[in-house]
N, C-alpha and C positions, 0 to 999 in steps of 0.2 A: 331616165335619171335627172335632168335639168326642170321638167316638170316637180318631181319630187322635190328637190332641192328649192323652186319659187315656192311652192305651198308652204314646205317650212319655215321659208323667208315672211312669209306673210301672216303663219299663226303664229311664228315667235313675236314680230314685231304685233298681232291686236295683241297677242296676252300681256307685252310689253306696255303697252298704251293703257290698256283694261287695271294694269296693277300701280300705274303711274298715278291714273285720276282716279284711284282709292286712298292713294296718301291723303290723311292729312293735311293741309296747309296752312300755314300762320292766317290768320285774317290782318287784315290791313285795318289802321285803327278811322278808315274813313268810315271801312262795312262795318265793323264795329259798333260804330257811332250811330249807323243809319236804323243796323237792325234794333241797338238799342230804342232811338224813336218811334221805329216801329212798331213797337210793343205797348200791349194795353196800356194808358193810364191808370192810377189810381180814379174807381169809380166808375170806369167803363164798361158800358153792358156787357157781357159777353151770349155767345148765341149757345143754345141749349146742345149739350151734348149729349153721346150714347152713352149707355154706362155701361161702366166698365165691366161687369160680370156678364157682360154680352160679346167679349172679346176674349179671345183665350191670350195665357199669358207671352207665347211666344208671340203670337201676331203682336202685341201688344209691343215686346223688346223690338221686333221686326221695324215696326212704324215707329218707332222712335229713333232708332238709329240709321235710318233713312232721310227722315225729317230732318235730322242732324249734320247729315251728309248733302246736303241739300244746302240746307241754313250753311254752311263751313263755306261750300260752293258760292254762295252768290243767287241760287237759282229760287226765285220768290214766288216763281206761279202767278200774279195777282188773281187772273180770273177764275183759275180754279178756287180760290182761297174763298174770293166774292160766292162763289155760287156753294163751297161748304158751307161758310157763316150762313146760306142763308139756307138753307135743310137741314143746318142744326150738326153736321158730322163732324169730327174732326181731322187735319191733313195727316197726323199718324194713321188713323184708321182704315184710309182714304190709301197712301200707299201701301200699305202692307196688303190691304185688299187686292189690288194690282197685282206687285208680284207672287203673292201666294196664288191667284189665278192663270199669271204668266205660268209660273212652276209644274201648277196641276194637267195644263195644256199642254207640255212640253214632254209630260211623262205621260198622258194619256194613250196616245199613241202608238209608241215604245209598248207600253204592257201589252194595248192586245195587239202587238206584232209577238209578243213573248207567246202569249198565250196561242195565238195561232199557230205557231210552231209546237209549241207543245201540243198541239192537237193533230198536229201531222203537214200542217196546211205551210209553205213555205214561202217568207215573203222578202222580194230584194232589201237588204238594207238600206240603202238609198229612201226606200219612199216612206218607214216609220219615221228617219230624220229629217225629211224637209217637211214631213206631214206635221210634223211634232212642235218644228218652226215656227208654222202657219197655227196651227191651232194654239200657240206660244202667245203669238203678235194678237191674234184675236180676241184671245182671252183676255190681255193686258188689255185690250182697246175697251172690254164691254163696260168698268167704272166709269170709264169718262161716256159713253153714251147715256148710262144711267144717269149720273148727273146732272148731265145736261139738259136731260127730261124732266128730271125733279124741280132743277131750279128753275127752270122755263115754268111751269107748275105754279111752285111759289112767285113766282116773279107774277106772273098774273093774277092770282091769289092779293099780294101787295098793292098791286098797282088799282086792284079793285077796292083795297081800303083805305086805301091814299084819296081816291074820290070822295069817299063816304066822311073819313076823315076829314077834307077842305066844307064840307059842305056843315059839319055839326061845327066847324071854328067859326064860320060864317055866319051860324045864327049865333054864336054866342058871343062875337063882335056885335052885331046887331042888339044883341041885351045891353050893349052897354060895358063891358069888359076889353083891360086891355090885350095887346097883342099875345103877351107870354103866360096870362091867366086864360086867355081862350085854347090858347094849344094846350095846356095843360089841364082843362073840364074837358077837351074833347076828348082826348087819348082815353081818359079816366071814362068817359061813358059808353066807348066804344067794348067789342070784344074783340077776343080770339088770336093765335099770335100774331099776328101783322098788327094787331093797337097793339100789345105786349110789351113788341119790338119799339115802337114809339113814344111808348108812355118811358117804358125805362132806358131811354136816351135820354129824354125831358127831365127826369128824374136826376139821372145822370151828370145832365148841364147845370141844375141846381147846385149841385153838391161841390162840383169841378170849377163853377163861375163861368161855366160858358155862358152864350144866349145859346137861346131855343133852336132859333131858327140853324144856328154853327152846328148843333146837334144834331138836327133833320138831315142836314148835307152831310157828315159824319159817314150817319145810318147809312145814307140815299149811296156814298162811295163805297161803305163796307158790303152793302148786297148788291151793289150795281144796278140799283134801281134809279133811274133820270129823272123822275116824276120827283122823287125828292130832293136832289140836289138842285133843282127848277125852282123847285117850292123855296128853300133858303134862300138861294141868290133874287129872289123875287121880298122874301118878307126882308132880307136883309139892306132892300132900296126903298120898301113904301113902311119899315115897320113904326115910323112915329105917323102915320095918316092911316087912322082906323078904317077910312069909306073909300080912299083906295086899296086897302088893304082888305074890305070887305069883296067890294066888285071886283078884285082880280082873282081873290081865292073863288069867289062864284064863278070867275070865268073858265078858270082853269078844271073846276069839277065839270063843270058843263063839258069842255073840249075832253077831258079823259072820258066823260060816258059816251061821245057820239064814239070815240076812238075805239072803246071795247065793243059799241054796236056793229062800228064798220069793221071788227075782228071779229065777230062775231056770224056777220051776214058772210064773211069770205072764207068765212068755214064751212057753214052751210052750205055754201055754193059747188064749194069741194068737194063737198059730200054727195049731195045731190048726181055732181055730176059725176064719181065715182059707183051708183048706183044706178047711173043710168049705161055707162058700163059694161057692170054687171048682167041689166037684164037685155041688152043689146049680145052677150056671150050666152047669155040660157037663149035667147030665141033662134041665135045660130045653131045652136046645139042641138034645137029641138029640130030647125027644119032638115039638117044633116040627118036627123033619127029618123024624119021619114020619109026623106028623099032615098035614102041609103037601098032599101028592096027594091025600088020601082031603077035604080040606076042599074044594081047591082044585077038584076033577071034583065036589063037592055043589052048589057056588058056580055051578058051571060050568051045572047040568041046572036 
């Protein structure tokens, strides 16, 4: 009786906390001003989004509702939004995917248990419940792992594009152009999605009245690429001296190339070690295969 009362009290408390957290609260003036300031300004380039036709109406409504709830609670998720901006995926579709995958994982195991029960295989009720909860948690985290993997690959490509961009800017400065003109000309020469983001940021800076290095710093903060923020800080310090800018950009491009080479060498070393371990395991298995008949014959005698 005591156990039932405690279990009921805990379940009731959990239900009360859930309902209380879902009740929309009136946002304070400071939070509304912060949300307004964090919103996109006119002329700010937006990341490419997935076409609306690729998502169902239920997914769109669910994502919009959850995003509005998170915004009302003041949950910003800055690192997730940076990765989403880099991969070109909206926050609404991201949270909708997480919730739908969690629901699918929650009902998958109970459905299998129900099908097994119809087939005559009786499974204790506690097993599908806990297995469903475990699968729901695992499926809920799957979009995070995929987002981190794609964002890491995109940031690597972006850093490579920044190194090429710095070389192009240095060459334009050597030709006698000013820093803003050299930045814009270098972005127009390059191709690819990363150069496109840089080009859009520089064009929007021209429209909104920002300096090009401020736009690059904003873009670096938006996508989480520290090299762009460092470049913005360096350009803001030496923008008036063309020789210093050229030397600084050349040094930064060389530093980025050395970092990329060291990263590639590290990855090659890790793969070599993994191949060595795989070869050793194959050798051990082959030795066991050869020695097994002799050892079994000796043990049999």
